[in-house]
C-alpha positions as CSV (number, residue, x, y, z in Angstrom):
1,X,-69.6,-14.7,-27.2
2,X,-68.3,-18.1,-28.6
3,X,-67.4,-16.3,-31.9
4,X,-65.5,-13.6,-30.2
5,X,-63.7,-16.1,-28.1
6,X,-62.7,-18.0,-31.2
7,X,-61.7,-14.8,-32.8
8,X,-59.6,-13.9,-29.8
9,X,-60.6,-10.2,-29.9
10,X,-63.7,-8.1,-29.6
11,X,-62.7,-5.3,-32.1
12,X,-63.8,-7.4,-35.0
13,X,-66.8,-7.1,-37.4
14,X,-68.2,-10.6,-37.4
15,X,-70.5,-9.8,-40.3
16,X,-67.6,-9.0,-42.6
17,X,-64.3,-10.4,-41.1
18,X,-63.2,-14.0,-40.7
19,X,-63.5,-15.6,-37.2
20,X,-60.4,-17.6,-38.0
21,X,-58.7,-19.9,-40.3
22,X,-59.3,-23.7,-41.1
23,X,-56.5,-26.3,-41.3
24,X,-56.1,-25.4,-45.0
25,X,-55.6,-21.7,-44.4
26,X,-59.0,-20.8,-45.8
27,X,-61.0,-18.0,-43.8
28,X,-64.0,-19.3,-41.7
29,X,-66.8,-16.7,-41.3
30,X,-69.6,-16.5,-38.7
31,X,-72.1,-17.6,-41.4
32,X,-70.1,-20.9,-41.8
33,X,-70.4,-21.6,-38.1
34,X,-74.0,-20.5,-37.5
35,X,-76.4,-23.5,-37.4
36,X,-79.3,-23.7,-39.7
37,X,-83.0,-23.5,-38.5
38,X,-83.2,-27.2,-39.5
39,X,-80.2,-28.1,-37.3
40,X,-81.6,-26.2,-34.3
41,X,-85.1,-27.8,-34.8
42,X,-83.6,-31.2,-34.9
43,X,-81.6,-30.6,-31.6
44,X,-84.7,-29.2,-29.9
45,X,-86.8,-32.2,-31.0
46,X,-84.2,-34.6,-29.7
47,X,-83.3,-33.1,-26.4
48,X,-86.1,-30.7,-25.3
49,X,-89.0,-33.0,-24.1
50,X,-92.2,-32.5,-22.2
51,X,-91.3,-35.2,-19.7
52,X,-88.1,-33.5,-18.8
53,X,-90.0,-30.4,-17.5
54,X,-92.7,-32.5,-15.8
55,X,-90.0,-34.4,-13.9
56,X,-88.2,-31.3,-12.8
57,X,-91.1,-29.1,-12.0
58,X,-93.4,-31.8,-10.7
59,X,-91.5,-32.0,-7.4
60,X,-90.6,-28.3,-7.2
61,X,-92.6,-27.7,-4.0
62,X,-91.1,-30.8,-2.2
63,X,-87.7,-29.3,-1.6
64,X,-84.6,-31.2,-0.8
65,X,-83.4,-32.3,2.7
66,X,-82.0,-29.0,3.5
67,X,-85.4,-27.3,2.8
68,X,-87.2,-29.9,4.8
69,X,-84.9,-29.6,7.8
70,X,-85.6,-25.8,8.2
71,X,-87.2,-24.9,11.6
72,X,-90.0,-22.5,10.9
73,X,-92.9,-21.1,12.8
74,X,-96.3,-20.8,11.2
75,X,-97.5,-17.1,11.3
76,X,-99.4,-14.8,9.1
77,X,-96.5,-12.2,9.1
78,X,-92.7,-12.8,8.9
79,X,-91.3,-13.6,12.3
80,X,-88.4,-11.2,12.6
81,X,-85.4,-12.6,14.4
82,X,-84.1,-9.8,16.5
83,X,-80.8,-11.6,16.8
84,X,-80.2,-11.9,13.0
85,X,-77.3,-9.8,11.6
86,X,-78.5,-10.5,8.0
87,X,-82.2,-9.6,8.0
88,X,-83.8,-7.0,10.2
89,X,-87.2,-5.2,10.2
90,X,-86.5,-1.9,8.4
91,X,-87.8,1.3,9.9
92,X,-89.6,2.6,6.8
93,X,-93.0,2.5,8.4
94,X,-92.0,3.7,11.9
95,X,-94.4,6.4,13.1
96,X,-96.6,5.6,10.1
97,X,-100.2,7.1,10.0
98,X,-103.0,6.9,7.5
99,X,-102.9,10.7,7.0
100,X,-99.5,12.0,5.8
101,X,-97.9,14.8,7.6
102,X,-97.5,17.7,5.3
103,X,-93.8,18.5,4.5
104,X,-92.7,21.9,5.9
105,X,-89.6,24.2,5.6
106,X,-86.3,22.8,6.7
107,X,-84.8,25.0,9.5
108,X,-81.2,25.2,10.6
109,X,-79.9,22.2,8.8
110,X,-76.3,21.3,8.6
111,X,-74.3,20.2,5.6
112,X,-73.5,16.6,6.2
113,X,-71.1,16.3,3.2
114,X,-69.7,18.8,0.8
115,X,-69.0,17.0,-2.4
116,X,-67.6,17.7,-5.9
117,X,-68.6,16.5,-9.3
118,X,-69.4,13.0,-10.5
119,X,-70.1,11.5,-7.2
120,X,-71.4,8.0,-8.1
121,X,-73.9,5.6,-6.6
122,X,-70.8,3.5,-5.9
123,X,-69.4,6.3,-3.8
124,X,-72.8,6.5,-1.9
125,X,-74.1,2.9,-1.7
126,X,-72.4,0.4,0.5
127,X,-70.5,-2.2,-1.4
128,X,-67.7,-4.6,-1.2
129,X,-66.0,-5.9,1.9
130,X,-66.8,-4.6,5.4
131,X,-63.9,-3.0,7.1
132,X,-63.4,-4.0,10.8
133,X,-62.7,-0.5,12.0
134,X,-65.5,1.2,10.2
135,X,-69.0,1.5,11.9
136,X,-70.4,-1.5,10.1
137,X,-67.6,-3.7,11.2
138,X,-67.9,-2.3,14.7
139,X,-71.6,-3.1,14.7
140,X,-71.0,-6.7,13.7
141,X,-68.2,-7.1,16.2
142,X,-70.5,-5.9,18.9
143,X,-73.2,-8.4,17.8
144,X,-70.7,-11.4,18.1
145,X,-69.8,-11.7,14.4
146,X,-66.2,-12.6,13.9
147,X,-64.2,-10.7,11.3
148,X,-63.9,-13.9,9.1
149,X,-67.7,-13.9,8.9
150,X,-68.4,-10.2,8.2
151,X,-69.1,-11.1,4.5
152,X,-70.0,-8.2,2.3
153,X,-72.4,-5.3,2.3
154,X,-74.2,-6.9,-0.7
155,X,-74.8,-10.1,1.4
156,X,-76.1,-8.1,4.3
157,X,-78.3,-5.7,2.3
158,X,-81.3,-6.9,4.3
159,X,-79.9,-5.4,7.5
160,X,-80.4,-1.6,7.5
161,X,-78.2,-1.3,10.5
162,X,-75.3,-2.5,8.5
163,X,-76.2,-0.7,5.3
164,X,-76.8,2.8,6.8
165,X,-73.4,2.5,8.5
166,X,-71.8,1.9,5.1
167,X,-73.6,4.7,3.3
168,X,-71.1,7.3,1.8
169,X,-68.5,4.9,3.0
170,X,-66.5,4.3,-0.2
171,X,-62.7,4.7,0.5
172,X,-62.5,7.0,-2.5
173,X,-65.3,9.4,-1.6
174,X,-63.9,12.9,-1.3
175,X,-65.8,15.1,1.3
176,X,-64.3,18.6,1.1
177,X,-65.1,19.1,4.8
178,X,-62.2,16.7,5.6
179,X,-60.0,17.4,2.6
180,X,-57.5,15.9,1.6
181,X,-58.7,12.8,3.7
182,X,-60.9,10.4,1.7
183,X,-63.3,7.8,2.9
184,X,-66.3,7.7,5.4
185,X,-65.4,10.8,7.4
186,X,-67.0,14.2,7.9
187,X,-66.9,17.2,10.4
188,X,-69.5,17.4,13.1
189,X,-70.6,21.0,13.6
190,X,-70.4,23.2,15.3
191,X,-67.6,21.4,17.2
192,X,-65.8,20.7,13.9
193,X,-65.1,17.3,15.2
194,X,-64.0,14.7,12.6
195,X,-66.1,11.5,12.9
196,X,-67.3,8.7,10.9
197,X,-70.2,9.7,8.7
198,X,-72.6,7.3,10.6
199,X,-71.6,8.6,14.0
200,X,-71.9,12.2,12.9
201,X,-75.4,11.5,11.5
202,X,-76.5,9.8,14.9
203,X,-75.1,12.8,16.8
204,X,-77.1,15.1,14.6
205,X,-80.2,13.0,15.0
206,X,-79.9,13.2,18.8
207,X,-79.9,17.0,18.6
208,X,-82.8,16.9,16.1
209,X,-80.7,18.7,13.4
210,X,-81.7,18.0,9.8
211,X,-79.1,17.4,7.3
212,X,-78.4,18.3,3.7
213,X,-75.8,17.3,1.2
214,X,-74.1,19.8,-1.1
215,X,-72.8,18.5,-4.4
216,X,-71.6,19.4,-7.9
217,X,-72.5,18.1,-11.3
218,X,-73.8,14.6,-12.2
219,X,-74.7,13.5,-8.7
220,X,-75.6,9.9,-8.5
221,X,-74.0,8.7,-11.7
222,X,-73.4,5.1,-12.4
223,X,-75.5,2.0,-11.7
224,X,-78.9,2.4,-10.1
225,X,-78.4,1.4,-6.6
226,X,-81.5,1.6,-4.3
227,X,-79.3,1.7,-1.1
228,X,-77.8,5.0,-2.3
229,X,-81.2,6.6,-1.7
230,X,-82.3,4.3,1.3
231,X,-79.0,5.0,3.1
232,X,-79.4,8.8,2.5
233,X,-82.9,8.7,4.0
234,X,-82.0,6.7,7.0
235,X,-79.0,8.9,7.9
236,X,-81.5,11.8,8.3
237,X,-80.7,13.7,5.1
238,X,-83.7,15.7,4.1
239,X,-82.5,17.3,0.9
240,X,-79.6,17.2,-1.6
241,X,-78.5,20.4,-3.4
242,X,-76.4,19.6,-6.5
243,X,-75.8,21.2,-9.9
244,X,-77.2,18.3,-11.8
245,X,-78.4,14.6,-11.1
246,X,-78.3,11.3,-12.9
247,X,-81.9,10.5,-13.7
248,X,-82.5,7.4,-11.9
249,X,-80.8,8.5,-8.6
250,X,-82.9,11.7,-8.6
251,X,-86.0,9.4,-9.0
252,X,-84.8,7.2,-6.2
253,X,-84.3,10.1,-3.8
254,X,-87.9,11.2,-4.5
255,X,-89.0,7.7,-3.8
256,X,-87.4,7.8,-0.4
257,X,-88.9,11.2,0.4
258,X,-85.5,13.1,0.0
259,X,-85.9,16.4,-1.6
260,X,-83.5,16.8,-4.8
261,X,-82.7,20.5,-5.5
262,X,-80.5,22.1,-8.0
263,X,-78.6,25.4,-7.8
264,X,-79.6,28.1,-10.2
265,X,-77.8,28.2,-13.4
266,X,-74.2,29.3,-13.0
267,X,-74.2,28.8,-9.3
268,X,-72.7,26.1,-7.0
269,X,-71.3,25.9,-3.5
270,X,-68.0,27.3,-4.6
271,X,-69.4,30.3,-6.5
272,X,-71.6,31.1,-3.5
273,X,-68.8,30.9,-1.1
274,X,-70.2,28.0,0.9
275,X,-67.7,25.9,2.9
276,X,-70.0,23.6,4.7
277,X,-69.9,25.3,8.1
278,X,-73.2,27.2,7.7
279,X,-76.6,26.4,8.9
280,X,-79.2,26.2,6.2
281,X,-82.9,27.1,6.1
282,X,-84.9,26.0,3.1
283,X,-88.1,27.9,2.6
284,X,-91.1,27.4,0.2
285,X,-91.5,23.6,0.6
286,X,-95.1,23.9,1.7
287,X,-97.6,23.7,-1.1
288,X,-95.0,22.1,-3.4
289,X,-95.4,22.1,-7.2
290,X,-93.1,20.6,-9.9
291,X,-89.9,22.5,-10.4
292,X,-90.8,25.1,-7.8
293,X,-88.3,27.7,-6.9
294,X,-87.2,27.6,-3.2
295,X,-85.3,30.1,-1.1
296,X,-82.2,29.0,0.9
297,X,-80.6,31.1,3.7
298,X,-77.3,30.2,4.7
299,X,-76.1,31.6,8.0
300,X,-72.3,31.7,8.4
301,X,-70.4,31.2,11.7
302,X,-70.0,34.9,12.0
303,X,-73.7,35.6,11.9
304,X,-73.9,36.9,8.4
305,X,-76.3,35.4,6.0
306,X,-76.4,34.6,2.3
307,X,-79.7,34.0,0.5
308,X,-79.8,32.0,-2.8
309,X,-82.5,30.3,-4.9
310,X,-82.6,26.6,-5.8
311,X,-84.9,24.6,-8.1
312,X,-87.0,21.7,-6.9
313,X,-86.3,18.6,-9.0
314,X,-89.7,17.3,-8.2
315,X,-90.4,17.2,-12.0
316,X,-93.9,15.8,-12.0
317,X,-97.1,15.9,-10.1
318,X,-96.3,12.2,-9.2
319,X,-93.0,13.3,-7.7
320,X,-94.8,15.8,-5.6
321,X,-97.3,13.3,-4.3
322,X,-94.5,10.7,-3.4
323,X,-92.6,13.6,-1.6
324,X,-95.7,14.8,0.3
325,X,-96.3,11.2,1.5
326,X,-92.7,10.8,2.7
327,X,-91.7,8.4,-0.2
328,X,-93.3,5.8,-2.5
329,X,-93.6,3.1,0.2
330,X,-95.9,5.1,2.6
331,X,-97.8,6.4,-0.4
332,X,-98.5,2.9,-1.7
333,X,-99.4,1.7,1.8
334,X,-101.8,4.4,2.3
335,X,-103.3,3.9,-1.0
336,X,-103.8,0.1,-0.2
337,X,-105.3,0.9,3.2
338,X,-107.7,3.4,1.8
339,X,-108.7,0.9,-0.9
340,X,-109.5,-1.8,1.7
341,X,-111.6,0.6,3.8
342,X,-113.7,1.4,0.7
């Protein structure tokens, strides 16, 4: 980094080109600047001493006056503060039982979003500033947080209520159901009412309507963001049907118990004539195996139906196990509890 800074550019081969010139106009190379092993050893011997580490780490558990002034209550488990807008008890183990409920077919699901190609985890995962008018901002306002103290989604990632309200909330996300409008909006069916994504998801949840997402190629590209999968799960999305996936996001969906599916080769929502207004029934989920072929029946608003085949992207037996447990968290928890009973 220092050498690149001295050179003033990054398109330089530091093994061959000069970093710069000395006062006499002679080239100076990286090898001329690089310290010898003897110089490094001498500096370490002079400045890296055992007593420095002993002094620093010897009082590590004492804490400063801020740490000592914290008001804490002794307990065997974390005492969740219900009034906190930063950290809340997540619902991942709600309705948990030692015996997993076998996943079954998905009936009469609605398309929550109809997306195109290269939808990234930055489009899906909440990030950046929290807008006052959006659901997350409304939630914070209702809980007495002033706009100046909203902070960012990243700072409030321990509060699922904030994060799920920001999922699929990027201002540049393009949901074809509300095209050409961009941002955190979708159509709630059958009313065709435009709503914020979170509000529509909660309305579907109240009706006990499962949700799916329809997408194109390279779904979930970009950085690995755990909230892209967590938020998807919390919004009630049971499956994603895309043309292809980014590897890590596909894996994260499986880890949250969301079923990743791909269209058959040469097919996608457009070639099949899907506009997102249909209801979808996904059959063959019982007795799942890796890469199993599933049948999807899409029922249009006029009552006609279209049947097509999708491929499960549960690629391994481990993927299948996680999915059958409803995700990696309940799978691990059941394994721990079973081991304790033994």
